[in-house]
N, C-alpha and C positions, 0 to 999 in steps of 0.2 A: 645582590639585586638580580643577577642573571639567573640564579637558581629559582627565584620566584617567577620569573618570566617563563622558564621551562615548565614549571608546574602548571601555570595557567594555560600555556599552549597545549600541554598534554591533556589537561581536563577538557579543553575545547575540542580537541581532536577526538577524544573518546565520546563526547556528546554528539558530535557530527556523525560518527559511525553508528551510534545507537539510533539516532533519528533516521538515518538512511535505511537501516534495517527495518525499522518500524514502518516507515512509509512504503517500502518495497512490499512488505507483507500485507499491508492494508490495500495497496494497489492490486496485488495479485488476487486477494480475496474478493475485492469488489468486481474485478473482471470475471472471475469464475461465477459469481452470483448473477451478473448480468447475462452471461452466456446461458446459464440454466434457465433464467426467467424468459429469455428470448426463445429458447427451444420449446418451452411450455406454450408460449404464445403461438409459435408456428404450428405446433402440434394440435392446438385447439381451434385453429382458424377454419377447419372443415365444418365445425358446428355453428359458425356464425352466419346468419342470413341477413343480408342488407337489403 
């Protein structure tokens, strides 16, 4: 019975690490894209006449 518990805990730990890495990569990618888009907006504000 204890062996089954260790296998389940090991699988859960591996899944948590995998999801953590994926969410970290997605967060960094989204941040970079937001910075690039913001820089483009700041660069083009000279052409906007209100």
